[in-house]
C-alpha positions in Angstrom: 2.8 -46.0 -9.6 3.7 -44.9 -12.9 0.3 -43.0 -13.3 1.1 -41.2 -9.7 4.6 -40.3 -11.2 3.0 -38.8 -14.6 0.6 -36.9 -12.3 3.3 -35.2 -11.0 4.6 -34.0 -14.6 1.2 -32.4 -14.9 1.1 -28.4 -14.8 -2.5 -28.6 -12.9 -1.7 -28.2 -9.2 -4.4 -30.4 -8.2 -3.0 -33.3 -10.2 0.5 -32.9 -8.9 -1.1 -33.1 -5.3 -3.0 -36.3 -6.4 0.3 -38.0 -7.6 2.1 -36.9 -4.4 -0.6 -38.4 -2.4 -0.6 -41.6 -4.1 3.1 -42.1 -3.8 3.2 -41.3 -0.4 0.5 -44.1 0.3 2.4 -46.6 -1.9 5.9 -46.0 -0.1 5.3 -48.0 3.0 8.5 -50.1 2.9 12.0 -49.5 1.5 11.4 -51.8 -1.4 8.5 -49.7 -2.5 10.5 -46.4 -2.0 13.5 -47.7 -4.2 10.9 -48.4 -7.0 9.8 -44.9 -6.8 13.2 -43.5 -7.0 14.1 -46.1 -9.9 11.1 -44.7 -12.1 11.9 -41.0 -11.3 9.4 -40.1 -8.8 11.7 -39.1 -6.2 13.2 -36.2 -8.7 9.6 -35.1 -9.7 8.6 -34.6 -6.3 11.5 -32.4 -5.6 10.5 -30.5 -8.6 7.3 -30.5 -7.6 8.3 -28.8 -4.2 10.7 -26.5 -6.0 8.1 -24.9 -8.2 5.6 -24.6 -5.3 3.9 -21.4 -5.0 2.4 -21.4 -1.7 3.7 -22.3 2.0 1.1 -25.2 2.1 2.8 -27.2 -0.6 
């Protein structure tokens, strides 16, 4: 899961997509979602959406 969060920090859009996809597949219950928040994944997802250059992101 930490690898997925590190992918979100990349400057390459496809890596960000892969990281977000991995986190979405991992976040199947509240315990796992809170783990994502604890390691900073939620903040990285918000940053990814804020920096998105196109509508489809």
